[in-house]
C-alpha positions in Angstrom: -35.2 21.9 16.7 -33.7 24.1 19.4 -35.3 24.5 22.8 -34.9 27.9 24.4 -34.9 28.4 28.2 -35.6 31.7 30.0 -32.5 32.7 32.0 -33.4 36.1 33.3 -34.2 39.6 32.2 -32.2 42.7 31.4 -33.4 46.2 30.6 -37.0 44.9 30.7 -36.3 42.2 28.1 -36.1 38.4 28.5 -32.8 36.6 28.2 -33.1 33.1 26.7 -30.5 30.4 26.2 -30.1 27.3 24.2 -27.4 24.7 23.7 -26.3 22.5 20.7 -23.6 20.0 20.6 -22.7 20.8 17.0 -23.6 23.0 14.1 -26.2 20.4 12.9 -28.9 22.1 15.0 -31.2 24.4 13.1 -33.3 27.4 14.1 -36.9 27.5 13.0 -38.0 30.4 10.8 -39.0 33.4 12.8 -37.8 31.9 16.1 -35.4 34.8 16.7 -37.8 37.6 15.7 -37.4 40.5 18.1 -34.1 39.1 19.4 -30.5 40.1 19.6 -28.5 36.9 19.2 -25.2 35.9 20.6 -23.7 32.7 19.2 -21.0 31.3 21.6 -19.0 28.6 19.8 -16.5 26.2 21.2 -14.7 23.4 19.5 -16.8 21.0 17.5 -16.3 18.1 15.1 -16.9 18.8 11.5 -17.4 21.9 9.5 -17.5 25.1 11.5 -20.5 27.4 10.7 -21.7 25.4 7.7 -24.0 27.1 5.2 -27.2 25.4 6.4 -26.6 26.7 10.0 -25.9 30.3 8.8 -29.1 30.1 6.7 -31.1 29.0 9.7 -29.8 31.9 11.8 -30.9 34.3 9.0 -34.4 32.9 8.6 -34.7 33.0 12.4 -35.1 36.7 11.8 -32.9 38.2 14.5 -32.4 42.0 14.9 -28.7 41.5 15.5 -26.1 38.8 15.4 -22.9 38.6 17.5 -20.5 35.7 17.1 -17.9 34.8 19.7 -15.4 32.1 20.2 -14.1 29.3 18.0 -13.9 30.5 14.4 -15.8 33.7 15.1 -14.2 35.6 12.2 -15.1 32.7 9.8 -18.7 32.9 11.0 -18.8 36.6 10.8 -17.6 36.6 7.1 -20.1 33.9 6.2 -23.0 35.7 7.9 -22.1 39.0 6.1 -21.9 37.1 2.8 -25.4 35.7 3.3 -27.1 38.8 4.7 -28.7 40.6 1.9 -31.6 43.1 2.0 -33.9 40.5 0.4 -33.0 37.8 2.9 -34.2 39.7 5.9 -37.1 41.8 7.0 -34.8 44.7 7.8 -31.3 45.8 8.7 -29.5 43.2 10.9 -26.8 44.6 13.2 -23.6 42.4 13.3 -20.5 42.1 15.5 -17.6 39.7 15.9 -15.8 39.0 19.2 -12.8 36.8 18.4 -11.2 37.4 21.8 -12.1 37.9 25.5 -14.1 35.9 27.9 -17.6 34.7 27.8 -18.5 37.2 30.5 -17.2 40.0 28.2 -19.3 38.6 25.3 -22.5 38.4 27.3 -21.8 41.9 28.7 -21.4 43.3 25.1 -24.7 41.6 24.1 -26.6 43.0 27.1 -25.2 46.5 27.4 -23.4 47.3 24.2 -25.7 46.1 21.5 -28.9 47.6 20.1 -30.9 46.9 17.0 -31.0 49.4 14.1 -33.1 52.4 14.7 -35.9 51.4 12.4 -36.3 48.0 14.1 -35.9 49.2 17.7 -39.6 48.8 18.5 -39.4 45.1 17.5 -36.8 44.4 20.2 -38.2 42.0 22.8 -35.4 39.6 24.0 -31.8 38.5 24.0 -30.9 35.0 22.8 -27.7 33.2 23.6 -26.9 30.0 21.7 -24.0 27.9 22.8 -22.5 25.4 20.4 -19.9 22.7 21.0 -17.6 22.5 23.9 -18.8 25.5 25.8 -20.2 25.2 29.3 -23.8 26.4 29.6 -23.1 27.0 33.3 -20.5 29.6 32.5 -23.0 31.4 30.3 -25.6 31.2 33.0 -23.1 32.5 35.6 -22.2 35.5 33.3 -25.9 36.3 32.9 -26.5 36.1 36.7 -23.5 38.3 37.5 -24.3 41.0 34.9 -28.0 41.2 35.7 -27.3 41.3 39.4 -24.9 44.3 38.8 -27.7 46.3 37.1 -30.0 45.7 40.1 -27.3 46.5 42.6 -25.0 49.1 41.1 
């Protein structure tokens, strides 16, 4: 089970973060309801984005999924293959960010990503899940820098 921690707010919505050492962690059904999710993956041992991990993201019921980092294109393809209208409660926005910095990825999540129009009223939070060899501190610093910018333009 993944433990989420509140890391700030942006545009009136909470930002929560969690960390896993590998893709063996699983999200609980509905745990991402109302959330735009950014998965930040670094190097891990074993299979990258295995089927059971992708399935757990989908049953987490996010409004949108962005994948960034190690094997982001592989993850994106696997997510698209698994997302079917019957697998979710509505349209799930998707994006892949194979390049750039973690700061860029967090900025795209916070300021360049919205849920589909029919699910906009469900939007309550941002979720950032780091996996593998990715520093949680770097993600926290990016959140702090970007949310500070919006308060002090």
